[in-house]
C-alpha positions as CSV (number, residue, x, y, z in Angstrom):
1,X,31.8,7.6,115.8
2,X,29.9,4.8,115.7
3,X,31.9,2.5,113.5
4,X,28.5,1.6,111.9
5,X,28.1,5.7,110.6
6,X,31.4,5.4,109.0
7,X,30.5,3.6,106.2
8,X,28.4,5.5,103.9
9,X,27.5,3.4,101.1
10,X,29.3,1.2,98.5
11,X,30.6,2.9,95.0
12,X,28.9,1.9,92.1
13,X,30.6,2.5,88.8
14,X,32.7,0.8,86.0
15,X,36.0,1.3,88.0
16,X,35.1,0.2,91.0
17,X,33.0,-2.8,89.2
18,X,36.6,-3.4,87.7
19,X,38.3,-3.1,90.9
20,X,36.4,-6.2,92.2
21,X,38.1,-8.5,90.6
22,X,41.4,-7.5,92.1
23,X,39.4,-7.6,95.6
24,X,39.4,-4.0,96.0
25,X,35.6,-2.3,97.1
26,X,35.0,0.9,96.7
27,X,33.1,2.9,99.5
28,X,31.9,6.0,100.4
29,X,32.8,6.7,104.1
30,X,32.4,9.9,106.4
31,X,34.8,12.7,105.9
32,X,36.2,12.6,109.0
33,X,37.1,9.1,109.3
34,X,40.7,7.4,109.0
35,X,42.4,4.3,107.0
36,X,42.0,2.8,110.9
37,X,38.2,3.6,111.3
38,X,37.8,2.5,107.7
39,X,39.6,-0.7,109.0
40,X,37.9,-1.5,112.3
41,X,34.5,-0.6,110.6
42,X,34.5,-3.5,107.4
43,X,35.9,-5.8,110.2
44,X,33.0,-5.3,112.1
45,X,30.2,-5.1,109.3
46,X,31.2,-8.2,107.3
47,X,33.6,-10.1,109.2
48,X,36.9,-9.4,106.9
49,X,40.1,-7.8,108.3
50,X,41.4,-5.9,105.2
51,X,45.1,-6.1,103.8
52,X,45.5,-2.8,102.9
53,X,43.1,0.7,103.0
54,X,43.4,3.6,101.3
55,X,41.3,7.0,101.4
56,X,40.6,9.6,99.0
57,X,39.4,13.0,99.1
58,X,37.8,13.9,96.3
59,X,37.7,17.7,95.3
60,X,34.1,19.2,94.6
61,X,33.4,20.8,91.0
62,X,32.1,24.1,90.1
63,X,28.9,23.6,88.3
64,X,26.7,26.0,86.3
65,X,23.2,26.7,87.5
66,X,20.5,29.4,87.2
67,X,21.8,31.4,89.9
68,X,25.3,31.4,89.2
69,X,27.9,28.6,90.0
70,X,27.7,25.8,92.6
71,X,30.0,23.5,93.8
72,X,29.4,19.3,94.2
73,X,30.1,18.5,97.5
74,X,33.7,17.2,99.0
75,X,33.5,13.0,99.3
76,X,35.7,10.6,100.7
77,X,36.2,7.1,99.1
78,X,37.7,4.0,100.4
79,X,39.8,1.2,98.6
80,X,39.3,-1.5,100.6
81,X,41.9,-4.6,99.3
82,X,41.1,-8.2,101.2
83,X,42.8,-11.1,101.1
84,X,41.7,-13.8,98.1
85,X,40.0,-16.3,100.1
86,X,37.4,-13.0,101.7
87,X,34.6,-12.3,99.1
88,X,32.0,-9.2,100.1
89,X,28.4,-9.9,98.1
90,X,27.4,-6.7,97.3
91,X,25.7,-7.0,93.8
92,X,25.9,-10.6,93.0
93,X,22.0,-11.0,93.4
94,X,20.7,-8.3,91.5
């Protein structure tokens, strides 16, 4: 797996915004990725080596529509903890 394809996009939510104060960044990652691949991808893309990486699988939720019941897609999120001196500038310009 190519390291550029491991990280899909940063998660934009209130919880993810609050975690940035603790120097933790939340990313949506490929379902086949593990902690080691996520750490290598962060180091390659942003140039920082993470202190800790936590990975969470989200279960699909049942959603009703006019055809019956469908499910939201299965996702995998990675919580990446950096040193206090390292900062990723994701949304500071917005």
